N, C-alpha and C positions, 0 to 999 in steps of 0.2 A: 492374909495371915503370914505368907512367905516373906513379904516385905517387912512385916513387924518383927519376925524372927531375925531377919538380916540386920535390922536396926538394933535389936537388943544385943546381938552378937558383936556388932561393931562397937557398941558402947562398952561391952565387957572387955574387949581387946584394948580399947582406949584406956580403960581404967588400969588394966594389967600393965600396959606399956608405961603409964605414968608411975606406977609403983615400982617398975623395974628400971626406971631411969630412961624410958622412951624406946627401948629395943626389945620388941616382943619376940622377934625371930632369933635373938641371941641365945635363947634358951634351947633352941632346937638346932643348933649349928651342927650337931653330930647326927642329924636325922638321916636314916638310910632311905633314900628316895626310891630305891628299887622295890621296897615293900609295897609301893603304891601301884605297881604294875606299869609305871611310866619311868623307866630308867633315864637318867640325864646323861646326854652325851654331847660331845662337841662344845659349842659355845654355851649350851644350856647349863653346863657345870659351873660356869663362872658368873652367872647372873644371880642377883638376889632373889629370895623367895617372893618378895613383894612385887617383883616384876611380873610374875604370873598370877600370884595369889593376891589379887588386888583387894585392899581393905580387909586383909586377913581372912579371905574366903578360901577355904581349902576344898571343901566338898563342891563338886560340880565343875572343877577347873577343866577346861577343854583338853582333850587328849590328842586331837588331830591338829595338824599344822594350821589349817585354815581357821581353827577356832581362835588362835591368837594372831596369826598372820593374815587376818582378814581386814577388809576395809572398815568394818563396823564393830570391830572387837574392842572390849574394854581394856584389853591388854595392849600396851603401847609397844607392839612388835612390828617389824618391817613387813609390809604387805607386797602383793604382786605389783610390780610397776605397770604403768600404762603401755609400755612397749613389750610387755610379756606376750608370748604367743597365746593364741586363743586355745584354752585348754580347760580341763575340769579342775576341781579344787583339791585333787589328790596330789599334793606337793611331792610326797615321797615316791611317786611314780617316776620322777626324774631327778629330784634333789636328795641329798642326805642331810642328817642333822648337823654335820660338821660345818658345811659352808653352802651358801646359796650359789655362789658364783661359778663353782666348778660343777658342771652337769656331766655326770659320768654315763648316763644312759638317758634315753628318751623312750618312754612307754607311749607308742603312737596310738594306743587305744584310748588315751586320755586327751589326745590332741583333737580339737574341734575343727580347725580350719582345713583348707586344702593343702596338699603337699607343698605347692609352690608359694603358699603364704609364708612358709619358713625357709624352704630350700630355694632361696632367691639370691644366694651368694652374699647376703647381708646378715640375715638372721642365722641362716645355716647354709651349709654347702649347697650350691645350686648346680645347674648344668654347666659342665666345663666348655671351653671354647671348641673342643673337638666333638662335642655331643652332636648327634645327628639332628638335622633340622626337623622339628616336629612341634605341632601345636597341641598334642595330647597331654593329658594330666600325667604326672609322674607315676601314679598308681596304675596306669594302663600297662606299664611294663615292669616296674619295680615293686618290691614289697617292703614292709617295715623292718624285716629281719636284716636285710643287707641290700646294698645297691645291685650287687651281682650275685647270682646270675639273674639277668632280667628276662622276664617273659614278654617278648617283643610283639606288639600289635602294629602291624604294618598299615592299618587302615588310615591312619592320619599322616602317612609319609607323603611328602610332596616332591622329594628329590628322586633321581634315578637310583637304582639299586647300588650301582658301583660307587656312588658318593659315600656310602658306608662300607659296603662289602668290597673294600680295596686292600684287605690284608693288614690294615693298620687300625682303622676305627672298628671294623667288624671283619669276620672271617671272609676272605676273598677267594679267588680261584686257587685251587690246589696246584702244586707243581705238575701233576699229571692231567690237569684240565686240558681239553682240546684247545687248539689255537683258534680263538674266536674274538669277536668284539666284546665290549664291556656292557652290552645290553643284556643283563642277566635274565630279565623277565621274558626274553624271547624263548627260553627253554624251561626256566624254573618258575615256581610260584612261591608265595610267602607262607604257604602252609607247611611245606616240607622241601628241604633243599635237594634231597635225593630221594628217589630217582627223578631225573628230569622228566617233565610231563611230555615234552615234545622236543624236537630238534629243528630249529629254524635254520636251514642250511644257508640262508642269505647272510647269517651272522658268523658263519664259519669261514675262517681266513685260510686255513691250510688246505692241502689237497684232500681228496676223498680218502685215499689210502692212509693218510696220517691218522684217521680214526678207524676206518673200515679195514682193519688189519687182523681181525680175529681176536684182538685183545680189548682195545678200547671200544670197538663196536664190531658188529658182524662183518666178516670179510668174505672173500671168495670161497665158495663151497668146493669140496674136492672134485666135483664134477664140472666145475667151471672151465670154460675153454681156456687154453693156454694163451695168455696175452700179457703184455707189459703196459698196455694202455691204461690210462686213468679210468676210474669207475664211470665218470660222467661222459665218457666217450660213447657209452651205450645206454647207461641208466640215467634216470632223472631223480631229483630229490623228492619227488612225490611218492614214488613207489619203485621197488626193484623191477617189477615187470608190469606192463610189457616193456621190453627194451627196444631202443632204436639203435640197431647195430650198425656201426660204420665199418663197412667192409674195406674202406680205403686203405687201412693199415694191414689188411690180411694179405699175406704173401703166398700162402699155400693154396692148394686146390680146394675147391668147395667141399669135396668129399672127405677131406682130412678132418673136417668138423661135422658136416652134415652126413654122418654115417649111421645115424640112429642111436648113437651113444653120446658123443659130445654135443651134438645138436640134432634137430629133426632131420631125418633122412628120407629116403624114398618110401612112400606108403605102399601097402600091399597091392593096391590097384594101379600102381605106377606102370607105365608101359615098359616093356622089356628093352632096356638100354644099357649102355656102358655107364660108368660113373662120372662122366664129364658133365656135371650139373650145369655149368655155365654155357653149355651148348644150347640150352633151351631157356634157362632161367636167368634172371639178373639179380643183383644184390639189393635193388630197391624194393621189389615185391616178389614173393615166392610164386604166387599164382595170381592171374593165369600166366602160363608160360608166354614169354614175349615172342618166341619163335620156336620152331621145331627143326632141329638139325637132323635130317633123316639119316645122315651118315653115322649118327650115334645110336640109331634105332636098330635093335638086333633081330626083331621078328619080321614077319611079312607085313605088307601094307594092311591087309584085312584084319590082322591081329589088333590093330588100333582103329582103323577106319571101318568100324562095324556099326556105327550109329549110336554107340554107347560111350566108348572112350573118346572117339573122335568122329567127325562127320563121315558118314558112310554114303553109300549110293542113295541118291534121292529117289523118291517114288516114281519119278519120270525117267530114271536111268534106263538105258537099253538093257534088255535081259542078256546077262552074260555070266559065265563062271570064271572068266579070266581074271588074273590078278590086276590090281589097279594099275601097276606100272606097265602093263601091256599097252595102255593108251596114254596114261597120265604120267607126269613127271613130279618130282618132289618140289619143284619150284612153284608150281601152281596147278590147280585142277584144269583150268582152261588156259590156253587152248589144249585140247586133247590131241594126241598124235595118232589120229585115225586115218588109215590109208584107204581113200575111196578109189584108188587106181584100178582095181579089178571089179568095181561095181558096174554092172551093165544095165541094170534096170533103172527106172526113174527114181528120183529121190523119195517120192511118196510111197514107193513099194516098201521102204524101211521106215521112213519118217512119217509114220501113220499114227503115232501115239501108242502103238502096241510094240512093234519090233524096235523102234527107236523113237526118240523124241519127235513128236509131230507139232502141229500148230498149237500154240497155247490158247487158252480160252480168250485171251485178250488180243489174239492175232487178228489182223484186219480181215474183213470178209474178202476172200479171194478164191481163185481156182486152186487146184492142188499141184500146179506146176511150180514146185519149190525153186527150181533152178532159174525161174524167171527173175528172181530177186536175190537169191542166196547163192553162195558157192560152196564147194566141198572143203575148202581150207578152214573157214571159220563161219559159224552159223550166224553170229551177230557181230557187228551190225550188218544189215543187208547191204550188199555192194551196190545195188541199184534197185529201183522200183519200176517194174513194168506195169504202168497203169492200165494196160489192156487186160491184165490178169486180175485187176481189182474189181470186185463186184459191187461194193457199197458206193455211196456218194463220197465226195471229197472230204466233207467235214467228219465223216465217220473215222477217218485217220488223222486228218489235219485239225486236231482239236487241242494241240499243245501238250498232249500226254503221249499218244502213240507216235505222232509225227508233228513236225513244226506246225503250229496253228497261227492264227492271227496274232501279230505282235501287239505290244501294249499301245503302239501308236497307230495301229490299223484303224481305218475309218469304221465308224459304227454302221453295220449293215447286217441284214439277215439273209442276204443272198448267198447261194452256194458259191464255192471257190471258182468253179468253172464258168461262172457268169462273167468273170473278168480275166481269170488266169487260164493258162494252158498247162498241159502235163509236161511240156518241154522245159519250161522255166517259169518262175514266178513273174519275172519282168521281161519285156514290158507287158503291162496289163491292158486289156481292152475294156475300158471301164464303162459300166452301165449305171448311170445315176438313178435308175428307176427304183432300185431297192434300198437306196441310202436313206436312213432315218435321222441321222445326226445333222448338225448344222454344217454348212460348207467349210467353215473355218476349222472344224475338227480335223479335216484332212488338208485343206488348202491353207496351211500355216507356214509354208516354206520348208518344212521338214518332212512331213508325210507326203505331201504333194505340193505342186507349185503354189506359192502364195502371192501376196501383193508384191509387185515389183518396186524397186527403189523410187521410181517416178510416180508411183500410184498416189492418188490424192490422199490427204489426211482424212481417214474415215474410220468408222467402227468396223468390226469384223463380220458384219452381217452381209456376206457376199451376195446372197440371193436378193437383196433389195435392189441391186442394179444389174447383176449378171443373171444368165440362165445356164442350165446344165448342158445345153446343146452346143453352144460356142461361147468361149470366154470373152472374145472381143468381136465387134464393139459391144459396149454395154447397151442393154436393151432400154434402159431408163436410168435416171439418176434420182434416187430418193435422198433429197437434201437433208432429211432428218438424220441420216447416217453420216453426214459429212461433219467432220470435227473442226476443220480449219475455217478461215474466213473465205468470203465469196471470191475475192481476187486471187487467193492461193490457187484456184482453178481457172477462174474467168480472167485469164491474163493474156488471152490471144494465142497461147501455145497449147496449154492443156485443154482449155475450153474457150469458147467465144468470149472475147473481152469487149471493152468499150470500143465502139466504132469511131472512125476519125471525126465524125460530126457530133460525137457525144459532148455534152457540156463539160467544161473543164472543172473537175472537182477531185478532192482527195478523200471524199467520203466513201465508206464501204458500200458495195452494191445494194445490200439489203436496207440501206437507208431509204431507198426509193422503190426498189423492185422486190418482188416476191419470188418464191421458188416455183410458183405455178406457171408464170409466164413473165416475159420481159415487160410487156405492156398489158394493161395500162400501168404506168409507174405512179407510185404515190410519193410525190416529191416533197421533201422536207426543206422548206426555204429558210429554216432557222439559222442554218450555217452559211447562207449566201451573203456575201459582202458587196458584190458588184451591183450595178443597176440592172433592173429587170430586162431592159432591152439588150443587154450584153448577151443574153440567152434567147429571150423572146423576140428574135429578129426575123423570124420566118425561115431561118436556116438551122441554127442550133436548136431552137425550140419554137413552138407555135408562136407566130407573131400576130400583128393586126390583120384581121380578115379584110377582104376587098370592100366589105360594106362598113368597115369601121369608120367612125367619124374622122374628119380631118383634125389631127391633133399632133402635139409633140410626142416624143418617144418616152416620156416619163410615165410609164405604165402605172406605177404605184400611186400616182395622183388620183386615180379613180378605182383601180382594182386592188384586191388583197391577195396574199399568197395562199390563202385557204381555198378560195374558189375564184375561177376566172370571171364567171358571170352568175348573176347580174353584178354590174359594177356597184360597189358599196356607196359611191358618191361620184359627182362630176365636178372636177376642178376646172371651171370655165376659163381659168387663166391659161390652161394647156390646150384649149380648143382654138384651132387656127382658122376654121371656116366661119361663115355667117351663122347667125342663130337659126335661120330658116333651113340651113343645110342639114340640121339635126331635127329641129322642132318643126317637122313636116307631117306629123301624124303617123309616120312609119318608123323612122329611126328613134324619134322621141316625141313626146306630146307636142301637138301642133295647135294652131288656133282652133278653138271650138266652133261649132256651127253658129253660135250666137255672138261670135267675136265681131267687133266692129270691122267693117270692110276697110281694109287698108293694105297698101303695098309697102308700107314702111317695115323696116327690119324690126324684129322683136325688141332689140336693144334700144329702140327709139323710146319705148315706154317702160319696158321691164328691166329688172336687174338680174344678175346671176344668183342673187341671194334668194329671191322668192318672186313668184309671179305677181303677187299683190303685197302691198299696194303698188300700182303702176304709176309711173311718172309720165302722163300722156302729153305728147307734143302735137298740138293741132296744126302745126306748120304744114301748109299745103292743103289743108281742109278749108274750103270756101263756102260750102253749102251742105244742105241735107244733114244738119245736126241731129234731126229727129231719127235718122237711121240708127244712131247709137243711143242718143238720149231719149229713149222711149220708155224708160222706167224698168226695162228688162235688161237690155245690153248694158246701158249706163244710166245714170241718174236722169230722170225725166222731170216733167213739170210736177210741182208739188200740188196738193189738193187746194191750196189757197191761191194758186196761180190764176191770173185773169183769164177769162175765156177768150182765147186767141187761136190763131192758126198755129201750125207746127213749124213755122219758119222761125226757128230759135234765133238765127243770126240777125233777124230784123231788129231785135232789141239787145241781145247779148253778144259778147265777144268771147274768143277762145282763150284769152289770157286768164280771165276770172269770170265766174258765173254771175256773181252779184257784186256790186249793184249793176243794174242795166246801164248801158252807156247812152241809150236813147229809147224812145217809145214810138214805134211805128204804129200809129192809130189805125192804119189800114189793115192791120192784122187782127183787129178785134172782130169777133164774130157777133153780128147783131149790133144793136145800138150800144155804143160804149157807155158803161155805167160811170159817167163822169164824176158823179159825186162820190163814188167809191175811192177815187184818187184825189180829186181836186176838192179839198175841204174848204168851206166858206169861212170858217172862223179862224183861218190861219192868222197868226199874229201879224199885225200891220195892215191887214186887209179891212178897209173901212167901207169899201164899196158895196159889199154884199151884206153889210150888217143890217139886221132887222128885216131881212128879206125872207119871205117864206122859202122853204126848200123846194124850189121847182127843179125841173130837169134842166141841166145846163144848156141843152139843145134849144130851149125856148128862146134863149138870148143868143147863144153862140151857135150859129148855123152850121158851122163847119168845124170839125175837131182837128182839121189840118191846120187851122189857124183860128186863133181866138177872135180875130177881127171879122 
C-alpha cells in the first residue's frame, strides 16, 4: 500500500510539474524550512530541495547526517570516505553542517578504533620524537579530554628512569636533590616520587655530611661526640649503630669522651682506679681489659683480687691474712717473693696441703722429702729428681704427661724403663730384647737404633730372618727370601763366597744352577752354553769321563744329552776309539750271548754299528765244525727236506754261499744212500735206463763213490 501511495504521489507531482512548466519546487521558493524542525545551515542552504527530497518526497526525509551521507542512501550526498577513521555514524560528534573538511572537535566516545589507529602522525597527531619509549596504548596514560596531564603507567617502560626524568622530558632531580647517580629507582618507586622509599648509599656521590646535616637528612645529635670526621669513619650505611669507632683520629684522653656522658664510662662495678682508661683498655675492644696497670689502681690488692672482680686466692693457697703484695708483685702471681731463709723445719712441715701447698693429686708417688727434688726459690719445675725418693715404678711418672715418656720413635715394648735405662741418664741404655714385641726394624732403622750399614746386602727389613738379638754379627743364617738383589751382589767373593777358581766360566746368575738351600747339587741349565761339553766336563772344571768310560773321543754330546748324564741316549760308534769287544763284553755293553757262534773275530767282522741284525758273517778262518753254529738254533741248520747225512756241512757246502752245494760227499750219507731220490732215470737224454724197472741203483752200481 505504501508503494502504491508513493506511486500516486509521484504521478500527481509529475502532472503538477507539467502544468507549471516543469518546476514543482518553484512554488515553494519562499518556504521557511525552520518550521520542519530541521533548519538549513551551511551548504544545505544552497542546494535544491530535490537534492534531499528525491522524487518530491517530503515526509520521511532523513534528519540525521548518515541518512543522506550514507553509502546506501537514495540521496546523492557525499559519504564517509574509505580512509575515514573507524567511528560511529554520528557525524555531528566531530563535524559541523558547514564543512566536512574542518574538524573542530573529536568526540572520542564515537571512535571505535584504538588511539594509535588515528594518533600515528598521519591521521592525527602521534607520539613526538621526544616521547618516552613505550609500547603501551595511549589510553594507558592519556585521556580524550587532553594530552596532558597524563596519568603515567610505568609498567610498560623499558628505559631507565633518567631517560625521561631528566628535567626536560619529565620532572628530573630538583636543585635541592642530594648529589647522586642517575639511577632513580635505587631510592624512588613509580607509585610516588616522594618520600623516597629507601636510600641506596652506593648511588650517593657526595660525602655523608652533605646530606646528614640535620636539614637534608638526620645529622649528628646534640649528644654526639665532638668530631670533624666524616660519618662513615664510624658509621656504616646499613644502620647508625652499632658504630665502628676509629680512635686513630682521637687526640684527647679516653675519659674526655668515656665519662658516662659523651660516651660509655666506668660502670658501677669498675675497680677503683684513676681515669686513665688507656692504662688497661685499648681502642679495639673495651672488654676484656688487655692488661691491668696496677699503678692506676687506687684500692688495695684484695679490693679486686677477691675471686669476684679478679682472681683471688685459690683453694690451695696457704692460709694467710697478709695482703697480696706481701709475697706477690703486680708483674705476675708467680714467682711469689716468699722468704724461706728463716724456715728451720722440713718443707713438708708447711707444704702438707694444709699450712701451705702440698703435693698435688697428680704428684708422683714419692716420700715427703720435698727438698729432694724442689728448692725454696721456685716450686716448679723441679730442679732435679732424686729417684731414691720415688716410690712408684718408672712409667708411673715417665708417661709423657708427668715426665718425659717414650718418644714417638721409641721401640715398641711393654718392659719397664729400668729394664734398659738407669736413673743417671737415659743413654746409654742396656737393652734387653726379651720384652720387645715389635719388629727389629721398628728400632734398627738407623734413627732409633743402629740400622743396616751402607755395605749391608740389598734385603728386606726383616732383620730377624738372618740376625738374632744376642749379637748382631755374624749373621746366624741367611734367609734368601729376604734378599732383594741378585745372587752375585753378595756372592762376589767379598761379601759372601763367590765362584771358586775352578768354577766353569759363565756370566749366568748363580740361581741359574744353584739353589739357596745348598751349593750342591747344582741344577745346571745347559741352554746357554755355547762351548763343547768337554771344555767343562774334562774332569777338572766339571765331571769328566769316569775311569770305566769306554775309549772314545771327547765329543760328549755324541752320546749324552744335557738333561741327564746317564744313561746315554745313543752311542755314536764313530766316536768310539776302542774295539767292539772293549765295550761289548757283557759288562760295559751287551756282549755275545751264550748261544753266539764261537768266534774270536771282532764284532765288526759280522755286525754293523747300525744294528746287530742282520749280520754280515765272514767265514774267513772257519774251516770246520759248521754244525756248531748251523744247528738250527744258533744259525740256520739243515732244512726238513735235507738228505739224511752227517753234520759235516763243509763236506758238501762252502762258506761263501749255502746253496747250491759245490759237491756231494756220499760218505756223509747215513745208511744206504737213496740214489733214486737224487739220480732220476728219466733225465732227458738218458736212454740207458729207459724202460727199466725202478730198481735200487745199488743193484747195478756197487759203489756210490764211483758209478763204475
